[in-house]
C-alpha positions in Angstrom: -59.4 13.9 6.7 -55.7 14.3 5.9 -53.7 16.2 8.5 -51.4 18.7 6.8 -49.1 18.8 9.8 -48.1 15.1 9.4 -45.3 15.7 6.8 -43.7 18.6 8.7 -43.7 16.5 11.9 -42.2 13.5 10.1 -39.6 15.8 8.5 -38.8 17.3 11.9 -38.4 13.8 13.5 -36.2 12.7 10.6 -34.1 15.8 10.9 -33.6 15.4 14.6 -32.8 11.7 14.1 -30.2 12.4 11.4 -28.7 15.1 13.5 -28.4 12.8 16.5 -26.9 10.1 14.3 -24.4 12.5 12.8 -23.5 13.7 16.3 -23.0 10.1 17.4 -20.8 9.4 14.4 -18.7 12.5 15.0 -18.3 11.5 18.7 -17.2 8.1 17.6 -14.5 9.5 15.3 -13.2 11.8 18.1 -13.0 9.0 20.7 -11.9 6.3 18.3 -10.1 8.0 15.4 -8.2 5.2 13.8 -10.5 2.2 14.0 -13.2 2.1 11.3 -15.8 -0.6 10.8 -18.7 -1.3 8.5 -21.7 -3.3 9.6 -22.4 -6.5 7.8 -25.3 -6.3 5.4 -27.3 -8.7 3.3 -25.8 -7.5 0.0 -24.3 -10.3 -2.1 -20.7 -9.4 -2.6 -20.1 -11.1 -5.9 -16.8 -10.6 -7.7 -15.8 -11.3 -11.2 -13.4 -14.1 -11.9 -10.9 -11.7 -13.6 -10.6 -9.9 -10.2 -10.0 -13.1 -8.3 -7.7 -15.2 -10.5 -5.0 -15.0 -13.1 -4.2 -17.3 -16.0 -1.0 -19.4 -15.6 1.7 -18.2 -18.0 0.1 -14.8 -18.7 2.5 -12.6 -16.7 4.7 -9.5 -17.0 8.5 -9.6 -16.8 10.9 -7.2 -15.2 13.7 -5.5 -17.3 16.7 -3.6 -16.1 19.5 -1.6 -17.8 22.4 0.7 -17.0 22.8 4.0 -18.8 23.8 7.7 -18.9 21.7 10.8 -18.5 23.2 13.8 -20.3 22.4 17.5 -20.6 22.2 18.2 -16.9 22.9 21.8 -15.6 25.9 21.0 -13.5 23.8 18.7 -11.3 25.4 15.4 -12.5 27.7 13.0 -10.7 30.8 14.5 -9.1 33.5 12.6 -10.8 36.1 13.2 -8.1 34.0 10.7 -6.0 32.4 8.7 -8.7 34.5 7.1 -11.4 31.6 5.2 -13.0 30.5 8.3 -15.0 33.9 8.7 -16.5 34.3 5.1 -17.4 30.8 4.9 -19.0 31.4 8.2 -20.9 34.7 6.9 -22.2 33.1 3.6 -23.4 30.3 5.6 -25.1 32.7 7.9 -26.9 34.9 5.0 -28.0 31.9 3.3 -29.6 31.4 6.5 -31.6 35.0 6.4 -32.8 36.4 9.0 -30.4 39.5 8.0 -28.6 40.0 9.4 -25.1 41.1 8.6 -21.6 38.8 8.6 -18.5 41.4 10.6 -16.5 41.0 13.6 -18.8 37.2 13.6 -18.6 35.5 15.9 -16.0 31.9 15.8 -17.0 29.5 17.5 -14.6 26.5 17.4 -16.8 26.0 13.6 -16.9 24.7 11.1 -14.3 24.9 7.3 -14.2 21.5 5.7 -13.8 19.6 2.4 -13.5 16.7 2.1 -15.9 13.9 -0.3 -15.0 10.7 -1.3 -16.9 8.0 -3.9 -16.9 7.4 -5.8 -20.1 3.6 -6.6 -20.2 2.3 -10.0 -21.5 1.7 -10.2 -25.3 3.9 -7.2 -26.0 5.2 -7.4 -29.6 8.3 -5.8 -31.2 7.6 -2.1 -31.8 5.3 -1.7 -28.8 6.2 1.1 -26.4 6.5 0.7 -22.6 7.1 3.1 -19.7 10.5 3.2 -17.9 11.8 4.6 -14.6 15.2 6.2 -14.4 17.0 6.3 -11.0 20.4 7.9 -10.2 23.0 5.5 -8.7 25.7 8.1 -8.2 25.8 11.4 -6.3 23.9 13.5 -8.8 21.8 16.3 -7.4 19.0 16.2 -9.9 18.0 14.6 -13.3 15.9 17.6 -14.3 16.2 18.5 -17.9 18.3 15.4 -18.7 18.1 13.0 -21.7 18.7 9.3 -21.4 21.2 8.0 -23.9 20.4 4.7 -25.7 20.1 2.1 -23.0 19.6 -1.7 -23.5 17.0 -3.3 -21.2 17.6 -6.9 -20.4 15.6 -9.6 -18.7 16.7 -12.2 -16.2 18.0 -14.4 -19.0 20.4 -11.7 -20.1 18.6 -11.1 -23.4 17.8 -7.6 -24.7 14.0 -7.1 -24.7 13.7 -3.3 -25.1 15.7 -0.2 -25.8 15.1 3.1 -24.0 16.1 6.7 -24.9 14.6 10.1 -24.5 13.8 13.0 -22.2 13.2 12.4 -18.5 10.2 13.8 -16.6 10.7 14.2 -12.9 8.3 15.2 -10.2 10.8 16.9 -7.9 12.7 20.1 -7.7 16.1 20.8 -6.3 17.4 24.4 -6.1 20.0 26.4 -4.2 23.5 25.7 -2.9 24.7 23.5 -0.1 24.3 26.3 2.5 20.7 27.2 1.5 18.8 24.8 -0.7 15.2 23.6 -1.3 14.3 20.1 -2.4 10.8 18.9 -3.2 10.0 15.2 -3.7 12.7 13.1 -5.4 14.6 14.9 -8.2 17.0 12.0 -8.7 14.2 9.7 -10.0 12.3 10.3 -13.2 9.8 8.7 -15.6 9.7 8.2 -19.3 6.2 7.5 -20.6 6.5 5.3 -23.7 10.2 5.8 -23.4 11.3 2.3 -24.5 10.7 0.3 -27.7 10.1 -3.5 -27.4 12.7 -5.4 -29.5 11.9 -9.0 -28.5 8.6 -10.7 -27.5 8.3 -13.2 -24.7 6.5 -16.2 -26.2 3.2 -16.9 -24.4 1.1 -19.9 -25.5 -2.5 -19.4 -24.6 -4.5 -22.6 -23.7 -1.7 -25.0 -24.6 -3.1 -28.5 -25.1 -6.6 -27.0 -24.9 -6.4 -26.3 -21.2 -6.0 -23.4 -18.8 -4.9 -23.1 -15.2 -6.7 -20.4 -13.3 -4.6 -19.3 -10.3 -6.4 -17.6 -7.4 -4.6 -14.6 -6.0 -5.6 -15.6 -2.5 -5.4 -19.3 -1.6 -8.7 -20.6 -0.3 -10.3 -24.1 -0.8 -13.9 -22.8 -0.5 -13.3 -20.2 -3.2 -11.6 -22.7 -5.5 -14.6 -25.1 -5.1 -17.0 -22.3 -5.9 -15.1 -21.4 -9.0 -15.1 -25.0 -10.1 -18.9 -25.1 -9.6 -19.8 -22.0 -11.6 -17.5 -22.9 -14.5 -19.0 -26.3 -14.8 -22.5 -24.8 -14.6 -21.7 -22.3 -17.4 -19.8 -24.5 -19.9 -20.8 -28.0 -18.9 -19.8 -30.7 -16.4 -16.1 -31.7 -16.6 -14.9 -28.3 -17.9 -13.3 -27.3 -14.6 -11.5 -29.2 -11.9 -10.1 -27.7 -8.7 -6.6 -29.1 -8.2 -6.0 -27.5 -4.8 -6.8 -24.3 -2.9 -5.3 -22.0 -5.5 -5.3 -23.7 -8.9 -8.3 -24.7 -11.0 -7.8 -26.6 -14.3 -10.1 -25.6 -17.2 -10.5 -27.6 -20.3 -11.3 -25.6 -23.5 -14.7 -26.7 -24.8 -14.8 -28.0 -28.4 -17.0 -25.2 -29.7 -14.4 -22.6 -28.5 -11.4 -24.4 -30.2 -11.1 -21.6 -32.7 -12.1 -18.8 -30.3 -9.9 -19.1 -27.3 -10.0 -15.3 -26.6 -13.8 -15.4 -26.6 -13.8 -18.3 -24.2 -11.4 -16.6 -21.8 -13.5 -13.4 -22.0 -16.6 -15.3 -21.0 -14.7 -17.2 -18.3 -13.4 -13.9 -16.7 -16.9 -12.3 -16.8 -18.4 -15.0 -14.5 -19.0 -13.9 -10.9 -19.0 -15.6 -7.6 -18.9 -14.7 -3.9 -15.4 -15.5 -2.5 -15.0 -16.9 0.9 -13.2 -14.7 3.4 -10.8 -15.5 6.2 -11.3 -14.1 9.7 -8.3 -11.8 10.0 -7.3 -8.7 11.9 -4.7 -6.4 10.3 -2.8 -4.3 12.9 -0.3 -1.5 12.0 1.5 -0.6 15.2 3.3 2.3 13.6 0.1 4.2 12.8 -2.2 2.6 15.3 -4.5 1.4 12.6 -6.7 -1.7 13.0 -8.8 -3.3 10.3 -11.1 -6.2 11.3 -13.3 -8.3 8.9 -16.9 -9.1 9.6 -16.0 -12.8 10.0 -14.1 -12.1 13.3 -15.8 -13.9 16.2 -14.9 -13.7 19.9 -16.0 -16.1 22.5 -17.5 -15.0 25.8 -14.9 -12.8 27.4 -14.6 -9.9 29.9 -12.3 -7.0 29.4 -11.1 -4.7 32.2 -9.0 -1.7 31.3 -7.6 1.0 33.6 -4.6 3.1 34.1 -2.5 5.2 36.5 -1.7 8.8 35.7 1.3 10.4 37.4 1.6 14.2 37.0 4.7 16.0 38.3 4.6 19.8 38.5 6.9 22.5 39.7 5.9 25.9 41.0 8.2 28.7 42.0 7.7 30.8 45.2 9.4 34.1 45.7 10.6 35.0 49.2 11.1 38.7 49.9 13.5 39.9 52.7 12.2 42.0 55.6 11.7 45.7 55.1 14.9 47.8 55.5 17.0 44.6 55.9 20.7 45.5 55.3 21.7 42.1 53.9 18.3 40.8 52.6 17.9 39.5 49.1 15.1 38.0 47.1 15.1 34.2 46.9 13.2 32.0 44.4 12.3 28.6 46.0 11.0 25.7 43.7 8.0 23.8 45.1 7.6 20.4 43.4 4.3 18.5 43.6 3.6 14.9 42.6 -0.1 14.0 41.8 -1.0 10.3 41.3 -4.4 9.5 39.9 -5.7 6.0 39.2 -8.5 5.8 36.8 -11.3 3.5 37.9 -11.0 0.4 35.7 -13.8 0.1 33.2 -15.1 -3.3 32.2 -17.0 -4.6 29.3 -18.4 -8.1 28.8 -18.6 -9.4 25.2 -21.2 -12.2 24.6 -20.2 -15.5 23.0 -19.8 -15.2 19.3 -19.6 -11.4 19.3 -19.2 -9.8 15.9 -16.8 -7.1 14.8 -19.6 -4.5 15.3 -20.1 -5.6 18.9 -16.3 -5.8 19.6 -15.8 -2.2 18.4 -18.8 -0.9 20.3 -17.7 -2.7 23.4 -14.2 -1.5 23.3 -15.4 2.0 22.5 -17.5 2.1 25.7 -14.3 1.4 27.7 -12.8 4.6 26.1 -9.5 3.0 25.2 -7.2 4.3 22.4 -6.3 2.4 19.3 -2.9 1.4 20.6 -4.6 0.0 23.8 -6.9 -2.0 21.6 -3.9 -3.6 19.9 -2.8 -4.9 23.3 -6.3 -6.0 24.2 -6.7 -7.9 20.9 -3.4 -9.7 21.4 -4.4 -10.6 24.9 -7.8 -12.0 23.7 -6.0 -14.0 21.0 -3.5 -15.4 23.6 -6.5 -16.3 25.9 -7.9 -18.5 23.1 -11.1 -16.4 22.9 -10.6 -15.2 19.3 -11.0 -17.2 16.1 -9.2 -14.6 13.9 -5.7 -14.4 12.6 -3.6 -11.4 13.8 -1.4 -10.0 11.1 1.1 -7.4 12.2 2.4 -4.8 9.7 
């Protein structure tokens, strides 16, 4: 006969189990706030080729230009200290047929700026791109300003885009020098679709019927796996790993007239990339990130510390009753208390995983910054196979 109390009992046990697990996790975050880890599972971490590699020659290009922002509300460059604004304004007016001298100009509503943009691959004349406008003078704010026609050039000195339009900033600056409020950066602004592309960068896709896939992270194992899955999909001899980063791909004959379709199928392939045992340490924030491939040889860790506490108490001494020359005196009483914490030890087995490392160090009760020193000492002792990267 079915017992009706089984489900409530199971539910109660699960509830208590979940509560205890949640309490343990909460305690872990209190004791060990800046070190996070995930246990290794059997999930196959397959990644698309498009997320691992790029095609050689398909790249963006950086553009830069120098221009003027006008229409500011007396927040522009102070010309007494910055002569570039006067010279630039004089050149602009002369191109418009207005003759003047820079000494007679006192504009407070303009600012000299650098305009930067990224030209994406395959951009054609007439395409629009975003630009960033940054003040290079002593302007207080670019709020409400308009960028005057600015030529954006590449590294070869050629003009590839032209920018002009209103600037959108994410900062606010208000008040005078004595009392002012500034939020974010009012001297940097964005212009979405603020530039028109005037010249295209020639990009030949699959020249000589071949592509070079460039891995973003150099690894011989990943390059070999990429070679294998491409040959399995499109036939033997299609791909050839040149080194740990570059894989040469020959365009199959049936895709000779459909190069884009071939690249789309190529990028949709998935594989499991190999991972390097590495530990990332940021000493400024005390953050430590360890991969699941980190292994530690048999090692014992002992951690302890000495706490010195210095305190001062003040005692008040009163004179005797009816004393003719008595006065109240305050006497400091300094105490020094030295406490040495009993060193805590933890022994890690040979081939310990990141989970065991974190759990072992957590039982010692050390802080994240102490763990940085411990990991460096383990590495120096030759008991760690991982690479330490300091940021």
